[in-house]
C-alpha positions in Angstrom: 92.3 358.4 51.5 95.1 356.8 53.2 98.5 357.3 51.4 97.8 360.9 50.8 101.2 362.7 50.4 100.9 364.7 53.3 104.1 364.9 55.8 103.5 368.2 57.8 100.5 368.5 60.3 99.2 371.6 62.3 96.9 370.5 65.1 95.2 373.0 66.6 93.3 373.2 70.0 90.7 375.2 69.9 89.1 374.5 73.3 88.7 377.6 75.7 88.8 376.5 79.4 85.8 377.3 81.9 85.3 376.1 85.4 82.9 373.3 84.3 85.3 372.3 81.4 88.9 372.6 82.0 89.6 371.0 78.2 91.1 367.6 79.4 88.9 365.8 76.6 90.3 368.2 73.6 93.5 368.3 74.9 93.4 364.0 75.0 92.2 364.1 71.3 94.9 366.6 70.3 97.5 364.6 72.3 96.5 361.5 70.5 96.7 363.3 67.1 100.0 364.4 67.9 101.6 361.0 68.9 99.9 358.6 66.4 100.9 360.8 63.7 104.6 361.1 64.7 104.9 357.5 65.0 103.8 357.4 61.3 106.4 359.5 60.5 104.7 362.9 60.3 106.1 366.1 61.6 103.5 367.5 63.7 103.0 371.3 65.3 100.6 372.3 67.6 98.9 375.3 68.5 96.4 376.2 71.8 94.1 379.1 70.9 93.5 379.9 74.3 97.0 380.4 75.1 99.1 383.7 73.9 100.5 383.1 70.2 102.3 384.7 67.4 100.0 386.1 64.1 103.5 385.5 62.1 104.3 382.4 63.4 100.3 381.0 62.9 100.6 382.1 59.7 104.2 380.2 58.9 102.2 376.9 60.3 99.6 377.3 57.9 101.6 377.6 55.0 103.9 374.7 56.2 101.3 372.3 56.9 99.9 369.9 54.3 96.7 369.1 56.3 95.1 371.1 59.5 93.3 369.2 62.4 90.9 371.5 64.1 90.2 369.7 67.2 87.2 371.7 69.2 84.5 371.8 71.5 80.8 372.7 70.0 79.9 376.0 72.2 76.6 377.6 71.1 76.3 375.6 67.7 80.0 377.0 67.1 83.9 377.2 68.1 84.5 379.0 71.0 85.2 382.4 71.2 88.9 382.5 72.0 89.0 380.8 68.3 87.2 383.2 66.6 89.5 385.9 68.2 92.4 383.5 66.4 90.7 383.5 63.3 89.8 387.2 63.2 93.6 388.1 64.0 95.3 385.3 62.0 93.2 384.7 59.0 92.6 388.5 58.5 96.5 388.9 58.5 96.8 386.1 56.1 94.8 387.8 53.4 97.8 389.6 51.8 98.7 386.1 50.1 99.6 383.9 53.1 96.3 382.3 53.1 94.8 383.9 50.6 94.5 386.6 48.1 91.9 389.0 49.3 88.7 387.4 48.3 89.5 386.1 44.8 87.5 389.0 43.0 88.7 391.5 40.7 87.5 395.0 39.4 87.0 393.5 35.9 84.2 391.1 37.2 83.8 392.3 40.8 80.4 389.9 41.0 82.1 386.6 40.4 84.3 384.2 41.6 84.0 385.7 45.6 86.1 383.3 47.9 88.3 382.1 45.1 91.6 383.7 45.9 92.7 381.0 48.7 96.6 380.3 48.2 96.6 376.7 50.4 95.3 374.7 47.5 96.3 371.4 47.6 96.1 371.3 51.5 93.6 369.3 53.7 92.0 370.0 56.5 90.0 367.7 59.0 87.4 368.5 61.7 87.4 366.9 65.0 84.4 368.0 67.2 83.0 367.3 70.7 79.5 367.3 71.4 77.3 367.7 74.3 74.6 366.5 72.0 74.0 363.1 71.2 74.8 361.7 67.7 70.8 361.0 67.6 70.1 364.5 67.5 71.4 364.8 63.7 70.4 363.6 60.6 66.7 363.0 61.8 63.6 365.0 60.9 61.7 364.0 63.9 64.7 365.5 66.2 63.8 368.7 67.9 66.9 371.1 67.3 68.5 370.1 64.0 65.5 369.0 62.2 67.5 366.3 60.2 70.6 368.6 59.6 74.1 366.8 59.8 77.1 367.9 62.1 78.7 369.2 58.5 75.6 371.1 57.9 75.8 372.6 61.3 79.6 373.4 60.8 79.1 374.8 57.2 80.8 378.1 58.1 84.1 376.7 59.2 84.2 374.4 56.2 83.7 377.5 54.2 86.8 379.4 56.0 88.7 376.8 55.0 87.4 376.4 51.6 88.1 380.3 51.2 91.7 379.4 51.7 91.9 376.9 48.7 91.7 373.9 51.4 89.9 370.4 51.0 88.2 368.7 53.6 89.1 365.0 54.9 85.9 363.4 56.5 84.8 365.0 59.7 85.0 363.4 63.3 82.9 363.9 66.1 82.7 362.6 69.8 78.9 363.0 71.1 77.5 363.4 74.6 80.8 364.0 76.0 78.8 365.6 79.3 75.8 363.5 80.1 76.7 359.8 78.6 80.7 359.9 77.8 81.9 357.0 75.7 85.6 357.9 76.1 87.5 355.1 75.4 85.4 354.0 72.5 85.6 357.7 71.1 89.3 357.5 71.3 89.3 354.1 69.4 87.1 355.4 67.1 89.5 358.5 66.5 92.2 356.3 66.0 90.4 354.4 63.4 90.1 357.8 61.6 93.1 359.3 61.7 94.6 355.8 60.4 92.0 356.0 57.4 92.6 359.3 56.5 97.0 359.8 57.0 
């Protein structure tokens, strides 16, 4: 994947702060992505969805970016509520052509091509996730919760949101067990290698 013709990267930090989780880890990953990519010659913009944001500016950021990195904790098997609010506001506002032309269907074939109206074709996205769950909880039929499902199975709806805009995935990165058994230094080294592989 290295050598893709990308120059503009949007890093979205979707962490929502709580007293037990201030967001230092996801900010560290966001900062690492920003500094590494800038050092490689990329133009980088950043957004923190828990802060105030301008919808039109966020739509412009999505159109400007060749690739989007979504840095997010996994809260209750999905993204934090403030990022869901961001999606509801920004992505809904982009349905008039900035992100997609409606849902891709037309009146002559109303039952076909749902989700094919994306206008961000040729652009990439990458999920970077922080889990309380250990890595061993995934991809193992014997494990209680996920029953053999992968990280990308869990985040299928998020993949579909980006596909709705016509975007294509880069390999997902995950940092596991960040509360009970954190391995931050090795995770950051893996993250750096991951970024260097795909950018």
